[in-house]
C-alpha positions as CSV (number, residue, x, y, z in Angstrom):
1,M,94.7,123.3,110.1
2,I,96.8,120.3,110.9
3,G,97.7,117.2,108.8
4,V,97.8,113.8,110.6
5,Y,98.8,110.6,108.9
6,L,99.6,106.9,109.3
7,S,102.1,106.1,106.6
8,G,104.0,102.9,106.1
9,T,105.9,103.5,102.9
10,G,105.6,107.2,102.6
11,N,102.7,107.4,100.2
12,T,100.2,108.8,102.6
13,K,102.7,111.1,104.2
14,H,103.4,112.7,100.8
15,C,99.7,113.1,100.0
16,V,98.7,114.7,103.3
17,E,101.7,117.0,103.4
18,K,101.3,118.2,99.8
19,L,97.6,118.8,100.3
20,V,97.9,120.6,103.6
21,H,100.8,122.8,102.6
22,L,99.2,123.8,99.3
23,I,96.3,125.1,101.4
24,D,98.4,126.5,104.3
25,E,102.1,126.4,103.9
26,T,102.5,127.2,107.6
27,A,100.4,124.3,108.8
28,Q,101.9,121.4,110.7
29,C,101.8,117.8,109.6
30,T,102.7,114.9,112.0
31,P,102.5,111.1,112.1
32,L,99.6,109.5,114.1
33,E,102.1,108.0,116.6
34,D,103.5,111.4,117.6
35,S,103.5,111.4,121.4
36,R,102.0,115.0,121.3
37,I,99.2,114.1,119.0
38,E,96.2,114.7,121.4
39,S,97.5,118.1,122.5
40,L,98.2,119.1,118.9
41,L,94.7,118.2,117.8
42,E,93.0,119.9,120.6
43,K,94.4,123.3,119.4
44,E,93.1,122.9,115.8
45,D,89.6,123.3,114.4
46,T,90.4,121.7,111.0
47,I,92.1,118.3,110.6
48,V,93.3,116.5,107.5
49,L,93.6,112.8,108.4
50,G,95.4,110.4,106.0
51,Y,95.9,106.6,106.0
52,P,96.4,103.7,103.6
53,T,93.3,101.6,102.8
54,Q,93.4,97.9,103.8
55,F,90.8,95.7,102.1
56,S,88.5,98.8,101.7
57,N,88.9,99.6,105.4
58,A,90.9,102.0,107.5
59,P,93.8,100.4,109.4
60,F,92.7,99.3,112.9
61,M,95.3,101.6,114.5
62,V,93.4,104.5,112.9
63,R,90.0,103.3,114.0
64,D,91.3,102.5,117.4
65,F,92.7,106.0,117.8
66,I,89.5,107.7,116.7
67,N,87.4,105.7,119.2
68,K,89.9,106.0,122.1
69,N,90.0,109.8,121.7
70,H,86.3,110.3,121.1
71,S,86.1,113.4,123.2
72,L,88.5,115.2,120.8
73,W,86.2,115.2,117.8
74,K,83.1,117.1,118.8
75,G,82.8,120.1,116.6
76,K,86.1,119.4,114.7
77,K,86.1,119.7,111.0
78,L,87.6,116.7,109.3
79,F,88.9,116.1,105.7
80,I,89.9,112.5,105.1
81,V,92.5,111.2,102.7
82,N,93.1,107.6,101.9
83,T,95.7,106.1,99.6
84,M,95.1,102.9,97.7
85,G,96.9,100.5,95.3
86,L,93.8,99.9,93.1
87,F,90.4,99.9,94.8
88,S,89.0,101.6,97.9
89,G,85.2,101.8,97.7
90,D,84.4,103.8,100.8
91,G,87.9,103.9,102.3
92,T,87.3,107.5,103.5
93,G,83.7,106.7,104.6
94,C,84.9,104.1,107.1
95,T,86.4,106.7,109.3
96,A,83.9,109.4,108.4
97,R,81.1,107.3,110.0
98,L,83.2,107.0,113.2
99,F,83.9,110.7,113.4
100,K,80.2,111.6,112.9
101,K,79.3,109.3,115.8
102,H,81.7,111.4,118.0
103,G,80.3,114.8,116.8
104,A,82.8,115.7,114.1
105,V,81.8,117.6,110.9
106,I,83.0,115.8,107.8
107,L,84.1,118.3,105.2
108,G,84.9,115.8,102.5
109,G,87.3,113.1,101.4
110,M,89.8,112.0,98.7
111,Q,90.8,108.5,97.6
112,I,94.2,108.7,95.9
113,K,95.8,105.9,93.9
114,M,99.5,105.5,94.8
115,P,102.2,102.9,94.2
116,D,101.4,99.5,95.7
117,S,102.9,99.1,99.2
118,V,102.4,95.4,99.9
119,C,106.0,94.2,99.6
120,D,105.4,90.5,100.0
121,S,102.9,90.0,97.2
122,K,103.4,90.3,93.4
123,L,99.9,91.7,93.0
124,L,99.8,95.2,91.5
125,K,103.5,95.5,91.2
126,K,104.6,98.0,88.5
127,S,107.8,99.4,87.1
128,V,109.5,102.4,88.6
129,E,108.5,104.5,85.6
130,K,104.8,103.5,85.9
131,N,104.9,104.3,89.6
132,R,106.3,107.7,88.9
133,Q,103.5,108.3,86.5
134,I,101.0,107.3,89.2
135,I,102.5,109.8,91.6
136,K,102.4,112.6,88.9
137,L,98.7,111.9,88.4
138,A,98.1,111.9,92.1
139,D,99.9,115.2,92.5
140,K,97.8,116.8,89.9
141,R,94.6,115.6,91.6
142,I,95.9,117.0,94.9
143,E,96.7,120.3,93.4
144,K,93.3,120.6,91.9
145,A,91.6,119.6,95.2
146,A,93.7,122.1,97.1
147,E,92.4,124.9,94.8
148,Q,88.8,123.8,95.3
149,M,89.2,123.5,99.0
150,K,90.5,127.1,99.2
151,Q,87.2,128.1,97.7
152,G,85.2,126.0,100.2
153,K,84.5,123.2,97.7
154,Y,85.5,119.8,99.1
155,P,85.8,116.6,97.2
156,Q,83.4,113.9,98.5
157,E,85.1,110.7,97.4
158,G,84.2,107.5,99.2
159,L,81.5,109.2,101.3
160,S,78.3,108.2,99.4
161,F,76.0,105.3,100.0
162,I,77.0,103.8,96.6
163,A,80.7,103.9,97.7
164,H,79.7,102.3,101.0
165,I,78.1,99.4,99.2
166,M,81.1,99.1,96.8
167,G,83.5,98.9,99.7
168,L,81.4,96.6,101.8
169,F,80.7,94.0,99.1
170,G,83.8,94.6,96.9
171,Q,86.3,93.8,99.6
172,R,85.4,94.4,103.2
173,L,83.1,91.4,103.8
174,W,85.5,89.0,102.0
175,F,88.4,90.1,104.1
176,Y,86.5,90.9,107.3
177,R,88.8,88.9,109.6
178,K,91.9,90.6,108.4
179,T,90.7,94.0,109.5
180,T,88.8,93.4,112.7
181,G,91.8,94.2,114.9
182,Y,95.6,94.1,115.2
183,T,97.3,91.0,113.8
184,D,99.8,88.5,115.1
185,K,100.8,87.3,111.6
186,L,104.0,89.3,111.2
187,K,106.9,86.9,110.5
188,I,110.7,87.6,111.0
189,S,113.1,85.0,109.5
190,D,116.5,83.9,110.5
191,S,117.9,86.4,108.1
192,C,117.4,89.1,110.8
193,I,120.7,90.6,111.8
194,G,119.3,92.5,114.9
195,C,119.9,96.0,113.5
196,G,116.7,97.3,115.3
197,L,115.4,99.4,112.5
198,C,112.1,97.7,112.4
199,S,111.6,98.1,116.2
200,K,112.5,101.8,115.9
201,N,110.1,102.4,113.0
202,C,107.1,100.5,114.1
203,P,104.2,102.9,115.0
204,M,102.7,100.4,117.4
205,N,105.9,99.4,119.2
206,N,105.0,95.9,118.2
207,I,108.6,94.7,117.5
208,Q,111.0,94.2,120.4
209,M,114.7,93.4,120.4
210,E,115.8,90.4,122.3
211,G,119.5,90.1,122.0
212,N,120.4,90.3,118.3
213,R,116.9,89.3,117.1
214,A,113.7,91.2,116.4
215,I,110.6,89.6,117.9
216,P,107.2,90.5,116.7
217,G,104.2,90.9,119.0
218,N,100.4,90.6,118.3
219,R,99.6,94.3,117.6
220,C,100.7,94.7,114.0
221,T,98.6,97.3,112.2
222,M,99.7,96.1,108.7
223,C,101.3,99.4,107.7
224,Y,104.3,97.6,106.1
225,R,106.8,100.1,107.4
226,C,109.1,97.5,108.9
227,I,108.9,95.2,105.8
228,S,109.7,98.1,103.4
229,S,112.8,99.2,105.4
230,C,114.4,95.9,106.6
231,P,117.9,95.7,105.0
232,Q,117.8,91.9,105.0
233,K,114.2,91.5,103.7
234,A,113.7,89.3,106.7
235,I,110.1,90.4,107.5
236,T,106.9,89.3,105.8
237,L,103.2,89.5,106.6
238,I,100.7,88.4,103.9
239,G,103.2,86.5,101.9
240,D,106.4,84.6,102.6
241,T,108.9,86.4,100.3
242,V,109.7,90.1,99.9
243,H,109.4,90.8,96.2
244,E,110.0,94.5,96.3
245,Q,110.5,96.9,99.1
246,C,108.1,99.7,98.4
247,R,109.2,103.2,99.6
248,F,107.9,106.4,98.2
249,E,111.4,108.0,97.8
250,K,112.3,105.3,95.2
251,Y,109.9,106.9,92.8
252,V,110.8,110.6,93.1
């Protein structure tokens, strides 16, 4: 077994690592952008894939990775984890359908509520204590799921036809253009001091340093990793002001 994740603020990383290590404490977990990822996946029969839901869809980086590496999935067993701020619909089903097209076996899925990670919007913002409670509830769900999975019983969240309809009409159709590909909407203000942290952390290598200034490209996958870590709060995407930098370690 191996755990693989795309994680912007640490939510998904925590969920995947906790689930995988409760099942097999020796199993490896690694970010999706790991340069060794294809060779690591080739060696494993069972894969736990995790990512944050974006408008009831998987990030384009995740879908792009699945399609580009279509030959990897035939016969592989996949368990899918998606994290969400409030609503997901069929957040796991979006990638499950892609994997099935490439011959994978879908074991199940979990949709886990975690602290909101959209730093430049006031929507869904909660106190530190409330976010800690959200994580405690998520951990209990993960612990229960791990025990079930050890017995061969896999949660099936987000994989049903009803979940598909909920995700499609609840969010995905309304925000279709936001999730059809990578985005060029990342904004970096004059507050940038050229520290290079955003460029180093970006899983898409979408931010380049030119002199003492970070310059965004057109391949942002909306993970919010750069926004949550910028010491100057100089980076925004959906909104124009960073209201709260959302990092998992703040709540534990």
